[in-house]
Z-matrix of the N, CA and C atoms (Angstrom, degrees):
N
C 1 1.446
C 2 1.530 1 108.65
N 3 1.321 2 115.96 1 94.38
C 4 1.449 3 121.04 2 -178.58
C 5 1.511 4 110.92 3 -81.37
N 6 1.323 5 115.82 4 146.44
C 7 1.458 6 119.82 5 177.92
C 8 1.517 7 109.23 6 -138.54
N 9 1.308 8 116.50 7 146.77
C 10 1.457 9 123.31 8 174.37
C 11 1.512 10 107.18 9 -116.16
N 12 1.305 11 115.78 10 162.13
C 13 1.457 12 120.03 11 178.97
C 14 1.519 13 109.06 12 -99.66
N 15 1.310 14 116.75 13 127.37
C 16 1.450 15 123.36 14 175.34
C 17 1.516 16 106.85 15 -125.36
N 18 1.324 17 116.33 16 109.28
C 19 1.463 18 121.35 17 -176.23
C 20 1.527 19 111.52 18 56.28
N 21 1.329 20 116.21 19 37.69
C 22 1.451 21 120.30 20 178.12
C 23 1.510 22 114.93 21 81.35
N 24 1.341 23 117.80 22 -2.50
C 25 1.466 24 121.54 23 179.96
C 26 1.521 25 109.23 24 -107.73
N 27 1.344 26 117.81 25 134.86
C 28 1.463 27 119.22 26 179.67
C 29 1.533 28 111.48 27 -68.57
N 30 1.317 29 116.17 28 135.87
C 31 1.463 30 122.89 29 176.93
C 32 1.520 31 107.89 30 -124.54
N 33 1.309 32 116.93 31 138.59
C 34 1.467 33 121.48 32 179.06
C 35 1.521 34 109.85 33 -68.23
N 36 1.318 35 116.80 34 133.74
C 37 1.452 36 121.75 35 174.69
C 38 1.521 37 109.05 36 -91.42
N 39 1.301 38 116.83 37 140.26
C 40 1.464 39 121.86 38 179.48
C 41 1.516 40 109.36 39 -109.02
N 42 1.289 41 116.42 40 133.02
C 43 1.466 42 122.06 41 179.61
C 44 1.523 43 110.17 42 -81.68
N 45 1.340 44 115.50 43 167.48
C 46 1.454 45 121.61 44 -177.81
C 47 1.512 46 113.95 45 -57.15
N 48 1.330 47 117.74 46 -37.80
C 49 1.465 48 120.24 47 -179.42
C 50 1.532 49 110.88 48 -64.64
N 51 1.328 50 117.48 49 -34.49
C 52 1.470 51 120.50 50 177.21
C 53 1.521 52 110.86 51 -68.31
N 54 1.320 53 116.80 52 -40.44
C 55 1.461 54 120.61 53 178.09
C 56 1.527 55 110.02 54 -65.51
N 57 1.326 56 116.79 55 -43.35
C 58 1.474 57 120.38 56 178.14
C 59 1.527 58 110.48 57 -58.37
N 60 1.326 59 117.19 58 -46.39
C 61 1.468 60 120.73 59 179.25
C 62 1.527 61 111.68 60 -61.56
N 63 1.327 62 116.21 61 -39.18
C 64 1.460 63 120.25 62 177.61
C 65 1.532 64 110.52 63 -64.21
N 66 1.328 65 117.64 64 -47.74
C 67 1.463 66 121.27 65 -178.67
C 68 1.525 67 112.01 66 -62.81
N 69 1.330 68 116.91 67 -35.76
C 70 1.463 69 120.56 68 -179.73
C 71 1.530 70 112.34 69 -66.77
N 72 1.318 71 117.45 70 -18.36
C 73 1.474 72 120.05 71 177.83
C 74 1.526 73 111.94 72 -72.17
N 75 1.318 74 118.06 73 -15.40
C 76 1.458 75 122.28 74 -176.90
C 77 1.528 76 109.33 75 -111.90
N 78 1.330 77 118.36 76 106.95
C 79 1.461 78 120.91 77 -175.44
C 80 1.527 79 113.77 78 -64.95
N 81 1.337 80 118.69 79 -16.82
C 82 1.458 81 120.07 80 179.36
C 83 1.529 82 112.57 81 -81.20
N 84 1.334 83 118.20 82 -6.64
C 85 1.465 84 121.46 83 175.10
C 86 1.524 85 106.91 84 -87.23
N 87 1.319 86 116.13 85 115.17
C 88 1.473 87 120.07 86 -177.12
C 89 1.525 88 112.67 87 -105.28
N 90 1.348 89 116.71 88 -17.70
C 91 1.461 90 119.31 89 -179.40
C 92 1.522 91 110.21 90 -150.80
N 93 1.307 92 114.18 91 146.83
C 94 1.456 93 122.95 92 173.58
C 95 1.522 94 104.45 93 -118.60
N 96 1.327 95 116.49 94 107.08
C 97 1.460 96 122.21 95 -174.68
C 98 1.525 97 108.16 96 -104.11
N 99 1.332 98 116.13 97 124.38
C 100 1.462 99 119.64 98 179.95
C 101 1.514 100 110.10 99 -148.31
N 102 1.292 101 116.76 100 172.61
C 103 1.455 102 121.98 101 179.61
C 104 1.505 103 112.19 102 -134.53
N 105 1.305 104 117.50 103 17.34
C 106 1.458 105 120.63 104 -172.24
C 107 1.529 106 113.90 105 -74.19
N 108 1.303 107 118.54 106 -22.23
C 109 1.462 108 119.87 107 -173.58
C 110 1.522 109 113.64 108 -81.14
N 111 1.329 110 118.74 109 -9.60
C 112 1.461 111 123.31 110 -179.70
C 113 1.519 112 112.75 111 63.37
N 114 1.307 113 117.14 112 27.18
C 115 1.466 114 120.18 113 175.06
C 116 1.523 115 108.67 114 -156.33
N 117 1.328 116 115.54 115 150.50
C 118 1.453 117 120.38 116 175.00
C 119 1.523 118 107.99 117 -74.83
N 120 1.317 119 115.64 118 124.07
C 121 1.461 120 120.21 119 -178.29
C 122 1.524 121 108.26 120 -159.24
N 123 1.326 122 116.06 121 138.80
C 124 1.464 123 121.37 122 176.88
C 125 1.516 124 108.24 123 -125.17
N 126 1.338 125 115.43 124 129.42
C 127 1.460 126 121.39 125 179.50
C 128 1.524 127 109.03 126 -128.22
N 129 1.316 128 116.79 127 140.35
C 130 1.452 129 121.56 128 174.35
C 131 1.517 130 110.19 129 -97.20
N 132 1.332 131 116.70 130 137.90
C 133 1.463 132 121.68 131 178.31
C 134 1.527 133 108.19 132 -125.27
N 135 1.322 134 116.61 133 114.49
C 136 1.466 135 121.42 134 179.29
C 137 1.517 136 110.11 135 -78.77
N 138 1.313 137 115.40 136 145.19
C 139 1.460 138 120.65 137 177.99
C 140 1.529 139 109.84 138 -78.10
N 141 1.336 140 117.73 139 130.32
C 142 1.462 141 119.55 140 175.38
C 143 1.527 142 112.01 141 -78.26
N 144 1.344 143 117.06 142 -9.18
C 145 1.464 144 121.11 143 -175.56
C 146 1.520 145 113.65 144 -105.17
N 147 1.316 146 117.56 145 -26.40
C 148 1.465 147 119.80 146 -174.02
C 149 1.523 148 110.37 147 -129.06
N 150 1.320 149 116.36 148 119.40
C 151 1.462 150 120.89 149 -179.49
C 152 1.535 151 109.49 150 -61.22
N 153 1.312 152 115.89 151 128.05
C 154 1.455 153 121.72 152 -179.90
C 155 1.512 154 113.78 153 82.21
N 156 1.335 155 117.64 154 -4.66
C 157 1.458 156 121.18 155 -179.46
C 158 1.512 157 111.39 156 -92.31
N 159 1.292 158 114.81 157 172.61
C 160 1.459 159 120.86 158 178.76
C 161 1.511 160 110.11 159 152.77
N 162 1.319 161 114.53 160 -162.62
C 163 1.457 162 119.67 161 177.74
C 164 1.524 163 109.61 162 -151.78
N 165 1.327 164 114.61 163 162.17
C 166 1.457 165 121.54 164 175.77
C 167 1.521 166 108.09 165 -104.17
N 168 1.316 167 116.59 166 133.56
C 169 1.457 168 122.53 167 172.82
C 170 1.524 169 107.34 168 -97.70
N 171 1.322 170 116.14 169 117.22
C 172 1.461 171 121.59 170 -175.50
C 173 1.534 172 107.96 171 -115.57
N 174 1.328 173 115.73 172 105.84
C 175 1.465 174 121.97 173 179.47
C 176 1.524 175 108.86 174 -99.07
N 177 1.311 176 116.64 175 139.75
C 178 1.458 177 121.48 176 177.29
C 179 1.515 178 108.35 177 -125.40
N 180 1.329 179 115.95 178 138.79
C 181 1.458 180 121.03 179 -179.79
C 182 1.523 181 110.09 180 -58.88
N 183 1.305 182 115.25 181 153.81
C 184 1.464 183 121.19 182 178.82
C 185 1.521 184 109.90 183 -68.27
N 186 1.315 185 116.06 184 154.42
C 187 1.459 186 119.26 185 178.38
C 188 1.528 187 111.97 186 -71.72
N 189 1.331 188 119.18 187 -5.22
C 190 1.461 189 120.76 188 173.65
C 191 1.528 190 111.21 189 -98.91
N 192 1.313 191 118.08 190 -1.59
C 193 1.460 192 121.40 191 179.23
C 194 1.518 193 110.26 192 -86.05
N 195 1.326 194 115.17 193 149.74
C 196 1.452 195 119.83 194 178.94
C 197 1.528 196 110.12 195 -59.16
N 198 1.281 197 113.99 196 139.25
C 199 1.445 198 121.96 197 -177.25
C 200 1.522 199 109.49 198 113.02
N 201 1.341 200 116.37 199 -32.15
C 202 1.460 201 121.55 200 176.61
C 203 1.522 202 112.17 201 49.07
N 204 1.309 203 116.81 202 42.54
C 205 1.456 204 120.37 203 -176.27
C 206 1.516 205 112.05 204 -94.85
N 207 1.320 206 114.97 205 145.15
C 208 1.454 207 123.35 206 173.73
C 209 1.517 208 107.17 207 -117.45
N 210 1.329 209 115.54 208 174.51
C 211 1.461 210 118.38 209 -177.78
C 212 1.518 211 109.87 210 -134.73
N 213 1.323 212 114.56 211 135.44
C 214 1.461 213 122.46 212 173.30
C 215 1.523 214 105.98 213 -107.20
N 216 1.335 215 116.81 214 133.59
C 217 1.461 216 120.98 215 -177.92
C 218 1.527 217 108.58 216 -125.07
N 219 1.316 218 115.84 217 125.48
C 220 1.464 219 122.59 218 175.76
C 221 1.520 220 108.68 219 -118.79
N 222 1.330 221 116.87 220 138.69
C 223 1.461 222 122.09 221 176.05
C 224 1.520 223 107.86 222 -113.66
N 225 1.328 224 116.26 223 128.08
C 226 1.460 225 122.28 224 -175.89
C 227 1.525 226 109.43 225 -127.43
N 228 1.336 227 115.80 226 133.56
C 229 1.460 228 121.77 227 174.50
C 230 1.520 229 107.53 228 -81.52
N 231 1.320 230 117.81 229 118.37
C 232 1.467 231 122.05 230 -178.78
C 233 1.524 232 113.14 231 -79.47
N 234 1.331 233 116.42 232 -4.78
C 235 1.470 234 123.09 233 179.51
C 236 1.527 235 112.41 234 60.91
N 237 1.341 236 116.08 235 25.89
C 238 1.465 237 121.01 236 176.35
C 239 1.523 238 111.71 237 -132.58
N 240 1.356 239 115.84 238 18.66
C 241 1.456 240 120.27 239 -178.25
C 242 1.519 241 112.96 240 92.41
N 243 1.336 242 116.82 241 2.38
C 244 1.459 243 120.30 242 178.33
C 245 1.523 244 110.20 243 -125.59
N 246 1.323 245 114.09 244 160.37
C 247 1.458 246 122.23 245 172.34
C 248 1.520 247 107.85 246 -115.97
N 249 1.311 248 116.53 247 147.25
C 250 1.459 249 121.60 248 170.74
C 251 1.513 250 107.83 249 -109.13
N 252 1.311 251 115.58 250 130.34
C 253 1.459 252 121.76 251 173.61
C 254 1.523 253 105.76 252 -107.92
N 255 1.328 254 116.12 253 111.13
C 256 1.455 255 121.01 254 179.61
C 257 1.524 256 108.36 255 -93.19
N 258 1.334 257 116.59 256 125.51
C 259 1.461 258 121.39 257 177.64
C 260 1.524 259 107.53 258 -111.72
N 261 1.309 260 115.69 259 117.11
C 262 1.456 261 121.52 260 -178.89
C 263 1.522 262 107.87 261 -114.20
N 264 1.334 263 116.64 262 122.12
C 265 1.454 264 121.83 263 -179.90
C 266 1.520 265 108.37 264 -91.06
N 267 1.323 266 115.83 265 129.09
C 268 1.455 267 121.90 266 -176.67
C 269 1.523 268 110.74 267 -114.12
N 270 1.318 269 115.66 268 138.37
C 271 1.464 270 121.35 269 172.58
C 272 1.513 271 107.72 270 -99.92
N 273 1.312 272 116.61 271 145.01
C 274 1.452 273 119.04 272 177.15
C 275 1.527 274 109.60 273 -82.79
N 276 1.310 275 115.85 274 156.76
C 277 1.459 276 121.33 275 -175.22
C 278 1.523 277 112.34 276 -111.52
N 279 1.317 278 117.62 277 23.54
C 280 1.463 279 120.22 278 -179.01
C 281 1.524 280 110.53 279 -68.77
N 282 1.303 281 115.50 280 144.95
C 283 1.459 282 121.94 281 175.84
C 284 1.527 283 108.24 282 -67.26
N 285 1.342 284 118.03 283 143.52
C 286 1.470 285 118.77 284 -177.49
C 287 1.528 286 114.01 285 -70.82
N 288 1.330 287 118.72 286 -13.19
C 289 1.460 288 120.66 287 -179.31
C 290 1.527 289 110.22 288 -79.06
N 291 1.336 290 115.99 289 136.90
C 292 1.466 291 120.13 290 178.22
C 293 1.520 292 111.06 291 -106.58
N 294 1.320 293 117.54 292 15.14
C 295 1.468 294 119.30 293 -179.01
C 296 1.521 295 110.48 294 -70.37
N 297 1.314 296 115.14 295 153.76
C 298 1.455 297 120.86 296 -179.88
C 299 1.512 298 110.10 297 127.13
N 300 1.321 299 114.95 298 171.02
C 301 1.460 300 118.90 299 -176.64
C 302 1.522 301 112.90 300 -118.82
N 303 1.311 302 117.47 301 -16.05
C 304 1.466 303 119.17 302 -179.05
C 305 1.519 304 110.01 303 -86.92
N 306 1.312 305 115.97 304 157.92
C 307 1.465 306 120.81 305 175.80
C 308 1.526 307 108.97 306 -105.03
N 309 1.312 308 115.56 307 55.53
C 310 1.459 309 121.15 308 177.86
C 311 1.528 310 108.41 309 -70.48
N 312 1.330 311 117.81 310 160.64
C 313 1.463 312 119.60 311 176.67
C 314 1.534 313 112.04 312 -56.09
N 315 1.326 314 117.36 313 -37.18
C 316 1.468 315 120.59 314 -179.99
C 317 1.527 316 111.11 315 -65.21
N 318 1.354 317 116.57 316 -43.24
C 319 1.463 318 119.62 317 -179.89
C 320 1.523 319 110.62 318 -67.85
N 321 1.326 320 117.97 319 -41.26
C 322 1.466 321 120.26 320 177.56
C 323 1.523 322 110.80 321 -61.28
N 324 1.333 323 116.70 322 -39.73
C 325 1.467 324 119.98 323 177.36
C 326 1.527 325 110.28 324 -64.50
N 327 1.336 326 117.53 325 -38.31
C 328 1.466 327 120.70 326 177.98
C 329 1.519 328 111.09 327 -64.84
N 330 1.328 329 116.94 328 -41.24
C 331 1.464 330 120.49 329 177.63
C 332 1.533 331 109.61 330 -62.77
N 333 1.323 332 116.76 331 -43.55
C 334 1.463 333 120.56 332 177.44
C 335 1.516 334 111.82 333 -60.33
N 336 1.337 335 115.73 334 -39.84
C 337 1.470 336 119.79 335 179.01
C 338 1.522 337 110.26 336 -64.02
N 339 1.337 338 117.12 337 -41.66
C 340 1.458 339 120.82 338 178.95
C 341 1.531 340 110.60 339 -64.95
N 342 1.333 341 117.33 340 -44.47
C 343 1.460 342 120.29 341 -179.78
C 344 1.525 343 111.95 342 -63.81
N 345 1.326 344 116.65 343 -34.27
C 346 1.470 345 119.24 344 -179.40
C 347 1.522 346 111.13 345 -66.26
N 348 1.337 347 117.27 346 -23.54
C 349 1.466 348 119.72 347 178.48
C 350 1.521 349 110.92 348 -64.57
N 351 1.335 350 117.81 349 -21.60
C 352 1.465 351 120.46 350 176.47
C 353 1.519 352 111.18 351 -63.03
N 354 1.310 353 117.33 352 -30.73
C 355 1.462 354 121.89 353 179.54
C 356 1.519 355 112.07 354 -84.83
N 357 1.317 356 117.22 355 -13.41
C 358 1.465 357 121.79 356 -174.82
C 359 1.521 358 111.60 357 -53.90
N 360 1.312 359 117.41 358 -41.47
C 361 1.461 360 120.90 359 -173.32
C 362 1.523 361 112.89 360 -76.41
N 363 1.308 362 116.58 361 -19.44
C 364 1.461 363 119.89 362 -179.42
C 365 1.527 364 111.10 363 -68.84
N 366 1.320 365 117.46 364 -57.13
C 367 1.466 366 122.39 365 -177.67
C 368 1.529 367 108.60 366 -163.99
N 369 1.344 368 117.35 367 73.78
C 370 1.470 369 119.91 368 -171.15
C 371 1.521 370 114.28 369 -59.41
N 372 1.296 371 118.42 370 -38.24
C 373 1.464 372 120.36 371 -178.41
C 374 1.518 373 112.16 372 -82.80
N 375 1.334 374 116.69 373 -27.11
C 376 1.457 375 120.62 374 -176.55
C 377 1.512 376 113.64 375 -62.69
N 378 1.326 377 117.40 376 -39.02
C 379 1.459 378 120.73 377 -178.75
C 380 1.522 379 111.67 378 -69.16
N 381 1.330 380 116.34 379 -31.97
C 382 1.459 381 119.63 380 -178.53
C 383 1.518 382 111.67 381 -71.19
N 384 1.320 383 117.43 382 -25.07
C 385 1.463 384 120.75 383 -178.85
C 386 1.519 385 111.35 384 80.21
N 387 1.284 386 115.83 385 177.88
C 388 1.455 387 121.98 386 178.07
C 389 1.531 388 109.24 387 -82.93
N 390 1.316 389 116.96 388 167.89
C 391 1.469 390 120.29 389 179.51
C 392 1.523 391 111.55 390 -56.38
N 393 1.341 392 117.10 391 -39.04
C 394 1.463 393 120.59 392 -178.79
C 395 1.534 394 112.52 393 -71.60
N 396 1.324 395 117.70 394 -4.11
C 397 1.462 396 121.83 395 178.19
C 398 1.527 397 112.66 396 -101.39
N 399 1.313 398 117.60 397 5.51
C 400 1.462 399 119.78 398 -175.58
C 401 1.519 400 110.65 399 -113.31
N 402 1.308 401 117.41 400 -100.72
C 403 1.469 402 122.13 401 -176.55
C 404 1.521 403 109.13 402 -87.29
N 405 1.321 404 116.53 403 107.01
C 406 1.455 405 118.28 404 -178.08
C 407 1.522 406 112.26 405 -151.85
N 408 1.305 407 113.65 406 167.78
C 409 1.459 408 122.25 407 174.25
C 410 1.519 409 107.04 408 -112.27
N 411 1.320 410 116.07 409 119.31
C 412 1.457 411 122.38 410 179.07
C 413 1.522 412 107.30 411 -105.67
N 414 1.298 413 116.90 412 124.81
C 415 1.466 414 120.59 413 -177.42
C 416 1.524 415 109.04 414 -105.54
N 417 1.321 416 114.99 415 137.19
C 418 1.457 417 120.81 416 -179.01
C 419 1.523 418 108.67 417 -144.93
N 420 1.316 419 115.77 418 151.40
C 421 1.466 420 121.12 419 176.35
C 422 1.528 421 109.00 420 -58.81
N 423 1.320 422 116.90 421 135.57
C 424 1.464 423 121.28 422 179.08
C 425 1.536 424 108.66 423 -77.76
N 426 1.343 425 117.83 424 115.06
C 427 1.465 426 119.67 425 -178.60
C 428 1.524 427 113.34 426 -82.11
N 429 1.321 428 117.10 427 -2.15
C 430 1.455 429 121.28 428 -175.73
C 431 1.523 430 110.36 429 -105.14
N 432 1.317 431 116.88 430 140.39
C 433 1.461 432 120.81 431 175.93
C 434 1.525 433 108.48 432 -83.05
N 435 1.310 434 115.76 433 105.27
C 436 1.463 435 120.76 434 -179.22
C 437 1.532 436 111.10 435 -112.74
N 438 1.328 437 115.96 436 14.41
C 439 1.466 438 120.07 437 -175.85
C 440 1.528 439 112.38 438 -64.11
N 441 1.321 440 117.42 439 -24.94
C 442 1.466 441 119.59 440 -178.34
C 443 1.528 442 112.74 441 -89.99
N 444 1.323 443 117.49 442 -3.02
C 445 1.462 444 120.98 443 -179.15
C 446 1.523 445 108.57 444 -97.08
N 447 1.310 446 116.19 445 118.86
C 448 1.464 447 120.56 446 -179.12
C 449 1.529 448 110.17 447 -87.29
N 450 1.320 449 115.80 448 161.69
C 451 1.456 450 120.74 449 175.76
C 452 1.527 451 110.30 450 -61.35
N 453 1.334 452 117.00 451 -35.97
C 454 1.460 453 121.07 452 178.71
C 455 1.522 454 110.80 453 -63.36
N 456 1.332 455 117.24 454 -43.46
C 457 1.464 456 121.14 455 179.01
C 458 1.526 457 110.97 456 -63.67
N 459 1.334 458 116.94 457 -39.44
C 460 1.460 459 120.38 458 177.54
C 461 1.523 460 110.91 459 -63.68
N 462 1.327 461 116.70 460 -43.60
C 463 1.470 462 120.85 461 179.26
C 464 1.523 463 110.94 462 -62.82
N 465 1.326 464 116.96 463 -42.35
C 466 1.473 465 120.50 464 179.28
C 467 1.528 466 110.87 465 -64.23
N 468 1.319 467 117.48 466 -41.98
C 469 1.470 468 120.90 467 179.23
C 470 1.529 469 110.26 468 -63.75
N 471 1.326 470 117.11 469 -39.29
C 472 1.463 471 120.54 470 178.79
C 473 1.530 472 110.91 471 -65.97
N 474 1.324 473 117.74 472 -41.96
C 475 1.460 474 121.28 473 178.11
C 476 1.529 475 111.01 474 -63.60
N 477 1.329 476 116.98 475 -41.45
C 478 1.465 477 120.46 476 178.31
C 479 1.529 478 110.90 477 -63.69
N 480 1.322 479 116.83 478 -40.80
C 481 1.463 480 121.06 479 179.22
C 482 1.524 481 110.33 480 -64.12
N 483 1.332 482 116.48 481 -44.06
C 484 1.470 483 119.93 482 178.94
C 485 1.526 484 110.83 483 -63.52
N 486 1.319 485 117.40 484 -38.55
C 487 1.467 486 121.07 485 179.38
C 488 1.525 487 110.38 486 -64.98
N 489 1.340 488 117.89 487 -40.84
C 490 1.464 489 120.94 488 178.32
C 491 1.522 490 111.17 489 -63.39
N 492 1.345 491 116.24 490 -40.69
C 493 1.465 492 119.89 491 179.56
C 494 1.525 493 109.63 492 -64.49
N 495 1.326 494 117.41 493 -45.43
C 496 1.469 495 120.91 494 179.52
C 497 1.520 496 111.57 495 -63.39
N 498 1.320 497 116.97 496 -34.84
C 499 1.466 498 121.07 497 -178.16
C 500 1.534 499 111.25 498 -81.97
N 501 1.316 500 117.35 499 -7.28
C 502 1.457 501 120.46 500 179.74
C 503 1.509 502 114.02 501 75.90
N 504 1.324 503 117.43 502 20.81
C 505 1.460 504 120.32 503 -178.94
C 506 1.522 505 112.53 504 -105.88
N 507 1.323 506 117.31 505 9.60
C 508 1.460 507 121.36 506 -179.15
C 509 1.523 508 109.54 507 -68.14
N 510 1.316 509 116.67 508 131.07
C 511 1.461 510 121.87 509 179.03
C 512 1.515 511 108.46 510 -125.47
N 513 1.295 512 114.08 511 143.27
C 514 1.456 513 118.77 512 -179.22
C 515 1.495 514 109.78 513 -94.34
């Protein structure tokens, strides 16, 4: 029974398996994206409550791990009752030299690239994950009722969103 201190009061810590079980109770959760494992890895978790339901666990290596990879995730409605989650692994393009005096984004990325080389000798291939853990399409049952949304309505909403962005009126 692990506990952490929050404002001097002990709080129960929950392990990953408890969080996974909690997330699986909600069919609208399609992915659990984290970076705590320090390696690229994708795992599927089937729902014990809903046939065909579940979620994808998408782990991404830390930015201090060798490989310096990030992940782009796109979710697409396949219009057949499923969603595709596309995971694209990106490499940074920073120069390996850390010389210079400014803290520009490029120089910070170069410093990060140099620091990640410290992890290279530990397990260089392990952090990158297997091929199936990088660029892939993950298919999952669509938990949302989108039957009333037409392709025309989606196109109009996208055009309106683009117009707001161009006009500078986009609000988060």
